[in-house]
C-alpha positions in Angstrom: -24.4 -116.6 -66.6 -25.2 -117.7 -63.0 -28.5 -119.3 -64.2 -26.8 -121.1 -67.1 -24.2 -122.4 -64.6 -27.1 -123.5 -62.4 -28.7 -125.4 -65.3 -25.4 -127.3 -66.0 -25.1 -128.0 -62.2 -28.6 -129.4 -62.1 -27.8 -131.4 -65.3 -24.9 -133.0 -63.4 -27.0 -133.8 -60.5 -29.6 -135.3 -62.6 -27.1 -137.6 -64.3 -25.8 -138.6 -60.9 -29.3 -139.6 -59.9 -30.0 -141.4 -63.0 -26.8 -143.4 -62.4 -27.8 -144.1 -58.8 -31.2 -145.2 -59.3 -31.0 -146.8 -62.6 -27.4 -148.2 -62.8 -28.2 -150.7 -65.6 -29.7 -148.0 -68.0 -26.7 -145.5 -67.5 -24.5 -145.6 -70.6 -20.5 -145.5 -69.9 -20.3 -142.0 -70.9 -22.2 -140.6 -67.9 -19.1 -140.4 -65.8 -17.4 -138.0 -68.1 -20.5 -136.1 -68.8 -21.1 -135.6 -65.0 -17.8 -134.2 -64.6 -18.1 -132.0 -67.6 -21.4 -130.5 -66.7 -20.5 -130.1 -63.1 -17.1 -128.3 -63.9 -18.8 -126.2 -66.6 -21.6 -125.3 -64.1 -19.4 -124.3 -61.2 -17.1 -122.4 -63.5 -20.0 -120.2 -64.8 -21.6 -119.7 -61.5 -18.1 -118.4 -60.0 -17.5 -116.3 -63.2 -21.0 -114.8 -63.0 -20.5 -114.0 -59.2 -17.1 -112.4 -59.7 -18.4 -110.5 -62.7 -21.4 -109.1 -60.8 -19.1 -108.4 -57.8 -16.6 -106.4 -60.0 -19.5 -104.3 -61.4 -20.8 -103.4 -57.9 -17.4 -102.4 -56.9 -16.9 -100.1 -59.9 -20.4 -98.5 -59.3 -19.7 -98.1 -55.6 -16.2 -96.6 -56.2 -17.3 -94.4 -59.0 -20.1 -93.0 -56.9 -17.9 -91.9 -54.0 
């Protein structure tokens, strides 16, 4: 889940770079696409970290 989130985050940064370095070639939908991929990427990263943290807590508490 974290890796997929990272891929979406990388995609948002790539779109930003494209818009920065080739502004005439960037279509108008890049703005919403940047926000969608950024938000989705950050959400998946956070969800994956929380999921893993919850698993570790349950293993730790169960072992004691």
